[in-house]
Each structure stands twice: as C-alpha cells, then as structure tokens.
C-alpha positions as CSV (number, residue, x, y, z in Angstrom):
1,M,-68.6,40.8,-23.0
2,S,-68.1,39.6,-19.4
3,E,-68.9,36.0,-18.5
4,V,-71.4,35.4,-15.7
5,I,-70.8,32.1,-13.9
6,V,-73.3,30.1,-11.9
7,A,-72.0,27.9,-9.1
8,D,-73.9,25.9,-6.5
9,A,-74.1,26.8,-2.8
10,F,-70.8,25.1,-2.2
11,G,-68.9,26.9,-5.0
12,V,-68.9,24.1,-7.6
13,E,-69.2,25.8,-11.0
14,L,-72.1,24.6,-13.0
15,R,-72.1,26.7,-16.2
16,S,-72.1,30.2,-17.8
17,L,-75.4,32.0,-17.5
18,L,-76.8,33.1,-20.9
19,F,-77.9,36.6,-20.1
20,R,-79.1,39.6,-22.0
21,E,-78.7,42.2,-19.2
22,Y,-77.0,42.5,-15.8
23,D,-76.9,45.1,-13.1
24,F,-74.5,44.9,-10.2
25,E,-74.5,47.7,-7.6
26,V,-71.7,47.7,-5.0
27,G,-70.9,50.2,-2.3
28,D,-72.5,51.8,0.7
29,K,-76.2,51.6,-0.4
30,E,-78.3,48.9,-2.0
31,N,-75.7,46.3,-2.8
32,S,-77.9,44.0,-4.9
33,F,-77.7,42.5,-8.4
34,L,-80.0,41.3,-11.1
35,V,-79.2,39.2,-14.1
36,T,-81.8,39.0,-16.8
37,C,-82.2,36.1,-19.3
38,N,-84.4,35.4,-22.3
39,R,-87.1,32.9,-21.3
40,A,-86.2,30.5,-24.1
41,E,-82.6,30.3,-22.8
42,W,-83.5,29.9,-19.2
43,E,-82.1,27.0,-17.2
44,N,-83.0,26.6,-13.5
45,V,-80.6,28.0,-11.0
46,P,-80.3,26.1,-7.7
47,T,-81.2,27.6,-4.3
48,N,-78.5,29.8,-2.8
49,A,-76.4,29.6,-6.0
50,R,-73.4,31.9,-6.4
51,I,-73.6,34.1,-9.5
52,Y,-70.6,36.2,-10.3
53,I,-68.2,37.7,-12.9
54,P,-64.9,36.0,-12.4
55,G,-62.0,38.0,-11.1
56,T,-64.2,40.9,-9.9
57,E,-66.4,41.7,-6.9
58,Y,-69.5,41.7,-9.1
59,G,-71.4,38.8,-7.7
60,G,-73.6,37.5,-4.9
61,I,-76.0,34.9,-3.7
62,Y,-79.2,34.0,-5.6
63,K,-82.2,35.0,-3.4
64,R,-84.7,36.5,-5.9
65,L,-86.5,35.3,-9.0
66,E,-88.5,37.4,-11.5
67,S,-90.5,35.9,-14.4
68,D,-92.1,38.3,-16.9
69,T,-93.9,37.0,-20.0
70,R,-94.6,40.5,-21.3
71,N,-90.8,41.2,-21.6
72,N,-89.9,37.6,-22.4
73,A,-87.6,37.5,-19.4
74,V,-86.5,35.6,-16.4
75,A,-84.2,37.4,-13.9
76,V,-82.2,36.2,-10.9
77,G,-80.8,38.4,-8.2
78,G,-79.9,38.9,-4.6
79,Y,-77.4,40.5,-2.3
80,T,-73.9,41.3,-3.6
81,W,-70.9,40.2,-1.5
82,R,-70.8,43.6,0.1
83,G,-74.5,43.3,0.7
84,L,-73.9,40.1,2.7
85,L,-71.5,42.0,4.9
86,Q,-74.2,44.7,5.4
87,K,-76.5,42.1,6.7
88,K,-74.2,41.2,9.6
89,V,-73.9,43.2,12.8
90,I,-70.9,43.7,15.1
91,I,-72.3,43.0,18.6
92,P,-70.3,44.2,21.7
93,P,-69.1,41.3,23.9
94,S,-71.2,40.5,26.9
95,G,-70.7,43.0,29.6
96,Q,-69.0,45.6,27.3
97,A,-70.4,48.7,25.7
98,Y,-68.3,48.5,22.5
99,A,-66.7,45.9,20.3
100,T,-63.0,46.6,19.7
101,D,-60.2,45.2,17.5
102,S,-56.4,45.5,17.7
103,G,-53.9,44.2,15.2
104,E,-52.8,44.1,11.6
105,L,-55.6,45.2,9.1
106,N,-55.8,42.0,7.1
107,Q,-55.8,39.8,10.1
108,I,-58.7,41.8,11.5
109,L,-60.6,41.5,8.2
110,A,-59.9,37.8,7.9
111,R,-61.2,37.0,11.3
112,R,-64.3,39.1,11.1
113,V,-65.5,38.0,7.7
114,S,-64.7,34.3,8.1
115,E,-66.5,34.2,11.4
116,A,-69.5,36.0,9.9
117,L,-69.7,34.0,6.7
118,P,-67.8,30.7,7.2
119,G,-67.0,28.7,4.1
120,L,-67.7,31.6,1.8
121,F,-65.5,34.5,2.9
122,I,-61.8,34.5,3.7
123,G,-59.2,37.1,4.2
124,S,-55.7,37.6,2.8
125,E,-52.6,36.1,4.3
126,E,-50.5,39.1,3.2
127,S,-49.7,41.7,5.7
128,T,-50.3,45.4,5.1
129,G,-47.7,46.3,7.8
130,V,-50.4,48.5,9.3
131,T,-51.8,47.9,12.8
132,V,-54.7,49.7,14.5
133,S,-56.5,49.7,17.8
134,Y,-60.1,50.5,17.0
135,Q,-63.4,50.9,18.8
136,Y,-66.5,50.2,16.7
137,G,-69.8,52.1,17.0
138,R,-72.5,50.3,18.9
139,Y,-74.3,47.6,16.8
140,V,-72.9,48.8,13.5
141,T,-73.1,46.6,10.4
142,L,-70.1,44.5,9.8
143,Y,-69.6,46.3,6.5
144,D,-69.8,49.8,8.0
145,G,-67.6,48.8,11.0
146,L,-64.8,47.4,8.8
147,K,-65.1,50.2,6.3
148,E,-64.6,52.9,9.0
149,M,-61.9,50.9,10.7
150,L,-59.9,50.7,7.5
151,R,-60.6,54.3,6.6
152,S,-59.1,55.4,10.0
153,A,-55.8,54.0,8.6
154,G,-56.2,55.3,5.1
155,Y,-57.3,52.0,3.6
156,R,-60.4,50.6,1.9
157,M,-61.9,47.2,1.4
158,R,-61.1,45.2,-1.7
159,I,-63.5,42.2,-2.5
160,Q,-62.9,39.6,-5.2
161,Y,-64.3,36.2,-6.0
162,D,-61.4,33.7,-6.4
163,Q,-62.5,30.9,-8.7
164,G,-59.5,28.7,-7.7
165,Q,-60.5,28.8,-4.0
166,S,-64.3,29.1,-4.6
167,K,-64.2,31.9,-2.0
168,V,-64.8,35.6,-1.6
169,V,-61.5,37.2,-0.7
170,V,-61.5,40.4,1.3
171,D,-58.3,42.4,1.9
172,A,-57.2,45.9,2.7
173,V,-55.6,48.2,0.1
174,P,-54.6,51.9,0.4
175,I,-57.2,54.5,-0.6
176,V,-56.2,56.2,-3.8
177,D,-56.8,60.0,-4.1
178,Y,-57.2,60.4,-7.8
179,S,-57.9,64.1,-7.3
180,A,-54.2,64.5,-6.7
181,Q,-53.4,62.7,-10.0
182,I,-56.2,63.6,-12.4
183,E,-58.0,66.9,-12.4
184,Y,-61.3,66.5,-14.1
185,S,-62.7,69.6,-15.8
186,S,-64.8,70.7,-18.8
187,D,-61.5,70.9,-20.7
188,M,-61.4,67.1,-20.5
189,N,-65.1,66.9,-21.6
190,A,-65.9,65.7,-18.1
191,N,-69.5,66.5,-17.1
192,Y,-70.0,67.4,-13.4
193,S,-72.3,69.3,-11.2
194,M,-71.5,71.2,-8.0
195,V,-73.8,72.7,-5.3
196,I,-72.2,74.7,-2.5
197,N,-74.8,75.0,0.3
198,K,-74.3,77.1,3.4
199,M,-78.0,77.3,4.3
200,G,-78.0,74.4,6.8
201,V,-78.5,74.6,10.6
202,N,-75.3,75.4,12.6
203,H,-76.9,76.0,16.0
204,L,-79.2,73.4,17.4
205,I,-81.0,74.1,20.7
206,C,-81.7,70.7,22.2
207,L,-84.4,70.4,24.9
208,G,-84.5,67.4,27.1
209,N,-86.2,66.3,30.4
210,G,-87.6,68.7,33.0
211,E,-90.1,71.6,32.8
212,L,-89.7,75.3,32.1
213,Q,-86.6,76.8,33.7
214,N,-85.6,73.4,35.0
215,R,-85.5,71.8,31.6
216,T,-82.3,70.3,30.3
217,V,-81.0,72.5,27.5
218,V,-77.9,71.7,25.3
219,H,-76.6,74.0,22.6
220,L,-74.8,72.3,19.7
221,Y,-72.9,74.2,17.1
222,A,-71.3,73.4,13.7
223,D,-68.3,75.3,12.4
224,V,-67.7,76.2,8.8
225,N,-66.2,72.7,8.2
226,G,-69.2,71.0,9.7
227,V,-67.4,69.9,13.0
228,I,-70.0,69.7,15.8
229,S,-69.2,70.9,19.3
230,Q,-70.7,73.0,22.1
231,T,-68.7,76.1,21.1
232,Q,-70.2,78.7,18.8
233,T,-68.1,80.0,16.0
234,Q,-70.7,81.5,13.6
235,F,-72.6,84.5,14.6
236,G,-75.0,87.2,13.3
237,A,-76.2,86.5,9.7
238,D,-74.0,83.4,9.6
239,E,-75.9,81.7,12.4
240,V,-78.8,79.5,11.4
241,A,-80.6,78.2,14.5
242,D,-83.3,75.6,15.1
243,V,-84.9,73.8,18.1
244,Y,-84.9,70.0,18.7
245,D,-87.4,68.8,21.3
246,Y,-86.7,65.4,22.9
247,A,-88.9,65.4,26.0
248,G,-87.6,63.2,28.7
249,A,-84.1,62.8,27.4
250,E,-81.2,62.9,29.9
251,R,-78.2,65.1,29.0
252,D,-76.0,62.4,27.5
253,T,-78.8,60.9,25.4
254,L,-79.8,64.4,24.4
255,I,-76.3,65.2,23.2
256,E,-76.1,62.0,21.2
257,S,-79.4,62.3,19.6
258,G,-79.0,66.0,19.0
259,T,-75.7,65.4,17.2
260,D,-77.5,63.1,14.8
261,Q,-80.1,65.7,14.3
262,M,-77.5,68.3,13.6
263,K,-75.8,66.2,11.0
264,A,-79.1,65.7,9.2
265,K,-79.9,69.4,9.3
266,A,-76.4,70.8,8.6
267,S,-75.2,72.3,5.3
268,K,-74.4,69.7,2.7
269,N,-72.4,70.3,-0.5
270,E,-73.3,68.2,-3.5
271,F,-70.9,66.9,-6.1
272,A,-71.5,64.5,-9.1
273,I,-69.2,63.6,-11.9
274,D,-69.4,61.5,-15.0
275,L,-66.6,58.9,-14.6
276,E,-67.5,56.5,-17.4
277,S,-63.9,56.7,-18.6
278,A,-62.5,55.8,-15.2
279,Q,-63.7,52.3,-14.8
280,D,-60.8,51.2,-12.5
281,V,-61.8,53.7,-9.8
282,A,-63.0,51.6,-6.8
283,V,-65.4,52.2,-4.0
284,G,-63.6,54.2,-1.3
285,D,-61.2,55.9,-3.6
286,I,-61.3,59.7,-4.0
287,V,-62.0,61.7,-7.1
288,G,-62.2,65.5,-7.7
289,C,-62.7,68.2,-10.3
290,R,-62.1,71.9,-10.8
291,D,-64.6,74.4,-12.2
292,Y,-62.6,77.2,-13.8
293,I,-65.6,79.5,-14.1
294,T,-66.3,79.7,-10.4
295,G,-62.9,78.8,-9.1
296,N,-64.2,75.9,-7.0
297,S,-62.6,72.5,-6.6
298,M,-64.4,69.5,-5.1
299,T,-63.3,66.1,-4.0
300,A,-65.3,63.2,-2.5
301,P,-65.0,59.5,-2.0
302,I,-66.8,57.1,-4.3
303,T,-69.5,55.3,-2.3
304,V,-71.4,53.3,-5.0
305,K,-70.3,51.7,-8.3
306,I,-73.0,50.3,-10.6
307,V,-72.0,48.0,-13.5
308,K,-74.6,47.3,-16.2
309,W,-74.7,45.4,-19.4
310,Q,-77.5,46.5,-21.7
311,N,-78.0,46.4,-25.5
312,G,-74.6,44.9,-26.0
313,F,-72.6,47.5,-24.0
314,E,-71.2,47.6,-20.5
315,K,-71.7,50.9,-18.6
316,V,-70.2,51.9,-15.3
317,E,-71.9,54.5,-13.1
318,Y,-70.6,56.1,-9.9
319,Q,-72.2,57.8,-6.9
320,L,-70.2,60.0,-4.5
321,S,-70.2,60.6,-0.8
322,E,-71.9,63.5,0.9
323,E,-68.6,64.2,2.6
324,V,-67.5,66.7,0.0
325,T,-64.4,68.8,0.4
326,V,-64.5,72.2,-1.2
327,E,-61.6,74.6,-2.1
328,Q,-61.9,77.9,-3.8
329,T,-59.1,79.6,-5.7
330,P,-59.2,83.2,-7.1
331,V,-60.7,83.5,-10.5
332,S,-58.9,85.9,-12.9
333,L,-61.1,88.5,-14.5
334,M,-59.8,87.3,-17.8
335,S,-61.0,83.7,-17.1
336,V,-64.7,84.4,-17.8
337,S,-64.6,81.7,-20.5
338,E,-63.6,78.1,-20.1
339,N,-62.3,78.2,-23.6
340,P,-59.0,80.2,-23.7
341,E,-59.6,81.0,-27.4
342,E,-62.7,82.9,-26.5
343,T,-60.9,85.2,-24.1
344,E,-59.6,88.4,-25.6
C-alpha cells in the first residue's frame, strides 16, 4: 500500500493522508488526481497543499474538494505535476515569431521549469551529453513544448517529487522502445486490440479568399505514411478527397489551417494493450505487440498512465498515442491458429 503524504504550500510535511481510494492520471491529457477519505477520518488539508506519493511523480497541488455524505466520503484533488506544466505557455520573445532554445537538455529543462514554477520545480544538475537547437511551436504549453523538444533528441521527461529537497525534479531520460525488447502477443496472455484504418481523407482541396476562378485553391495530400505535402501519391480507388472551405484565408493561412484539417480527417490506426504487468513503463516510452493471426505488428508511445488504489489493490492503466506504427509480415497458411497444438 503506497503512502500518500500531505505537505503545506512550502513543502513542509504535515502527515500521511488516511485514504480509501486514490486516482492519479499523468501524461498528455487530463493530468489530475483525486484522493478519497472516509468522513470520520478526515483532517483538514491546507490551501495549496502538496499531496504526493514519495519517490514517484504521482502528486500535485490541492485545488479541489468534494464532500459526499451518501458515500461517506471527502475527496481532495487538483492538477498533477505534469498538469501544472500544461497550464504554462511558452510565449515568443517580444519582436520574434517563435521561442527557441539551444543547449544541453537538462539545462534547458531546468531553466524552463524553474522560471515557470519557482520554488516548486527544479531541474537536474547532471548532463545528458546531448545538445539541441530547437524552435518551439507558437504559444504551445510548456509541457508540450518541452516534450516535443526532448522527443526530437530521443528523450522523454521524467518527473519525481524529492522529499529531501521538497521539490519536483524534472530531468531528461532516453525513450525506451520496449517493443524491441518484449513482444506482447496472445501467447503471453496479453489482451490487445488493433484497428488498421485506411478510410481517411488523403486529398484535401482547400478554398481560401477570392471568388470563382480567382479563388485561392491549395491541394494537400497525405501519403501512405500520413506525411502531408502538396504532391499526390495516391490515385484512383486509393484517393479519398474532401473539400475545406475557409473563405477569406490567404494562401499561407490556408495551408496552415488546411494541414490541421487534414490531420484531423486522415486515416488513424488504433492500438490498445493491457499492460498491467508492465508497471515500470513510463509516459513517452514505446510498447508494441504482434498479432500472429493477421500478421500485423503495432507499436505506439504511451501517452497516459493512470494509477488507482481501490478495494485494497493498486491498478495501473495505460493509454497509447494515435501515432501508431504498423508492420505486416506474411502469415503462413499453417498459422491459422494462435495455438500451435491446434495446427495439424
């Protein structure tokens, strides 16, 4: 059973929280937590208290209170540490279109997080030995900007609450591709689901400013790998076309907005896997599985990790990115069964 600590807004530890349930979600989406206590065991939690499981990234700042007499419960919650990074924005310097960073990965992380959340977040003094020169997207969240900066170098963000320093420590660690180490399949009793979808739009006709024959028209195309350009690679029955009408848009704006539309309409493969036995897999790492019936293999990064304690047991759930990589290998006619003993 994990211990949940309550500290005040300055990090001074107050006590362990007597809880009956907790739910911490970390990753690219909601990034919130909720810890539920029995009403009879409730002790007031101070404003902006830090609530966390020591030595992990499961924690955050108390911003929400729920009281429920029907269920005999009081619950406290708020944003997780990642959630706090999602609520900060990288703003381009005055007179510049984009914010940029150059240098060693941990130095960049340390400066960005400590400036955004002083007194709470710090970076690591260790060097990764990796340097980048990176341009952020316009007005991206601090979390998304740092995540993409690190991913460009093959790294991910690691977040841990350090009790000794009373600080949230953020550092860069290499992305681990578990699909190259562990091949999940039904032979391992791993439950998974795959959807290979080629029904999305791959030709978007974008209409901008002007009238009739004088109207600005841009054709955007996606290739079989989803790469968007202005060069068509799929024709005939493989072409799936649609029209995007953005009246008044200049060409550059039309291309930018049309690209976003194309991404939303493009084919998306789906991949889900039960990874309850792989609790050390972190957000940003890559997992994969092979379906021996269809001959398809899929890999995808983990984007969300949900840690719950309910009814005396801790459970870990994972959600995967829509950026799914698919490979197909020939299936032997003899491999119609996933159980070799059933094949004659």
